[in-house]
N, C-alpha and C positions, 0 to 999 in steps of 0.2 A: 312851224309843224315840227313836231320831232321828229327822227329820221334812219333811217334807217342804222344800224352800228351803233343807236347810243343805246345807253345803260339805265334805265328806268329806275328811277329813284323809290324805294319804299312810301309808300301813301297811304292814309285813310280815310275813310269813305262810310258814313251810316245804309246797310240794307235797306228792304224795303218795312224791317219791321223794328230800324232801328238802332240795328246789331253794327256797331262799329266791326268794320274790316278790314285788315290788312292784304295789300300787293303781296306783302313778306308771308304772309300764310298758306301761298303757292308757291313759293320758291321749289324748285327741283323739279315743275314743270310748265310743259309752256300752256299761255295764259294767250286769250282774244280779248281783248280791250277794243270792244265798239262806241263809240260815242255816236248820240241823236238828240232830234231837238228836241222833243215832246211827248211824252205817253200819248196813247190816246186818238194819234191824226196817223193819216192813210198811212204815210211813209215809212211811219216809222211802225207802225203797225205792220205793213207787211213786211219789215227786215224783221222785226222781232219772231215774228211767225214763222219766216225761212231758218233763224235760228232755232225754232223751237222744231219745226222738221226734222233736221237734221243733227239737235242735240246729240241723238245717240250716236251718229259717227261720230262725231267731237269726245263724248266719254268715250266710248271704245278705244280712242288715239290716248285718251287719257289726256287732253287737252282743259282746260277751263277756259266757259265761257263768261264773260263780264258785260252788261248794259252799264252804261252811264249817263245819266243828263243830269239836267239842272231840277226837273223833278222831286218833288216829295216823297219821304217813304211813301205818304200815307199813297200818293196817288199811284205810287210804284206800283202797291198793295192791290192795287184794285186792276193796274195794265193787266198784274198777273195771275189775277184770277179771273178777269174778261177771257185771259186767252191761253191760259192754261200754260205759263212758259215754265219749264224747268230751271232754267237758268240765275244767277246771279243780276240782282240791279241797283246799284249805288247810284245815292243821293248825292249831288255836290252842286247843290243849294248855293254858297260863296263862290264859283265857281273856279276852288281852288286847284283840282286837277286838271279841269279843263284847258284851263291857262295853264297850265306846266306843258300839257301837251300842244298846244299852240292852236287845240281847235275852234274857239270864239272867235268870232269872224265877224266883216263886217258883210253884210248881204242886202241885197234888193230884193224886195220885189209891189211889183205895179208904181215902179218909178221910186217909192220909200223905201230909204238906206235906212238899217238897222243892226243890232249887233245880236248875233246866235249863234250855235253849235252848230260845228259840220260837221254832217254826218260823215265821218273817218273810223277808220279801223285799225287797230296796231296788234302785228301778231308778235309777243315773245317769244324768245326762248327758256329752256329752263334756269337759267340765269338774269332771266328780264332785261335781256336784247332784244332791241325792236330786231327782228328777220324780216318782215314786208310791212309795208304801209299804203291803207286802199285810200287815197281821199276820196273826198266826191262817192265814197262807197255808193252801190247800187243796192236801194231798195232788195228787189227781187233776187240780185247773184250774190249777194258779196260772203251770206253764209257758203256757199256753195265755191265760190273761186278762191275763200278760202281752205275749204276743204281738199282742191285739185294739189295747191305748193301744198299741203300737210303730209300728204300719202304720197 
């Protein structure tokens, strides 16, 4: 997993409409990138809605919020529509960025091991150097925890 002090190199992924977005599009802005396992699941919905509910606070601090999962742009469109999410969701179906950040990990459920996306959040400064890492982020508290360190 990437750690504090690491400068994140530019990457590109499609958003919910298939438009290619680059991290460099947000040069000069603080960026919160949160990785989550799957659209429309309980923990991921809780986390997305927490970011939605705090979105104006992030916006007032000029902080960009980006969610990334391996779901398709079409899945992201439905997720955004269902929960009125005001921020970008990027699709990493090939796991390119997910693997660079080191959040594709072995998980276990009911004794079965499988590979999946770890719910992790990274705060980047204006030069896209990681300033904070929230490993195993709390779906309910993640957005407010980040705001506490940004204010």
